[in-house]
C-alpha angles and dihedrals in degrees: 000000000000109000089210092070093068133053125245112302112221110211133201113195118208114183130133092215106087096197094051090043095051094041091051092049090054093048095048092045089067091066115089095215097045124075125182104217097174145355136191145160103241144046091238092056092045093055089055091049095052091074094041100045103031097212121190091209137025122211101205130188112219097219111054099164109252091003130074131222089225091058090054092047093052095045092045093053091045088053091054103260106157100177130103125278118208117190112219105188147162086228144309132210121252093256091047091051091053090047092053092049091048088052090059104253114168092224151335120232130179120234092231089075122104122259089250090056091051094048089051091049090051091052093046094052092043088058092053100264125131115240114199127155114235092248090062093047092062098074091052090061093043094049108077093164108038092185087075092063107118111238116235118250120225121222087254091052091052093046092052092047094051090054092046087055088056091055097247121158122234093261093051091047088052092051091050093049092039092235133117120276086241088060091053090051090050091052090051092051089053093048091049090052094043096051096035098239134129106203138045089244092056089045092055091046095050094042092052092046097046109022106031089117090060097046 
């Protein structure tokens, strides 16, 4: 694609590895149509930078330590961000790839690609195209009922579930995790929604049936 056919692409880089982040910014800065307007290590920082930097595209790592790319995507969209989000990752599982695509990412690109391939992916997605490596297309064809895709549990999700299995009340869970009781309730609401249940008993049943290997 001819870079002269599109305007300057304003990029926000979110990756928790400083060396990769800084190196990527240097490489992209050599391109006349690409401009890095911000970079950070966490989803929380990224959400703050969206309003300050006004990027047209976010290059987002999938694994951000305790935070998740999906959480950033959902909160960014809720906050009104209408630009493209390109996942640049060391790898995601098939269910995670499906979830990302369902969340509306513009593409998923593996970090083993060349800088030239990344620049081309950026330009493709900026022009409205979808950029997905073949390996990430496979789960879409295999998944005939996407509602069966098992949502990914965060570390907070797993911790809350473990304490629920021990019979602890919300206040006790908050004390163990050193968070407010309201934060525990918020985590439970997210778990109820994520696993499609309405009660703690149903939550325990589904968690044991589907997530025993993670707990």
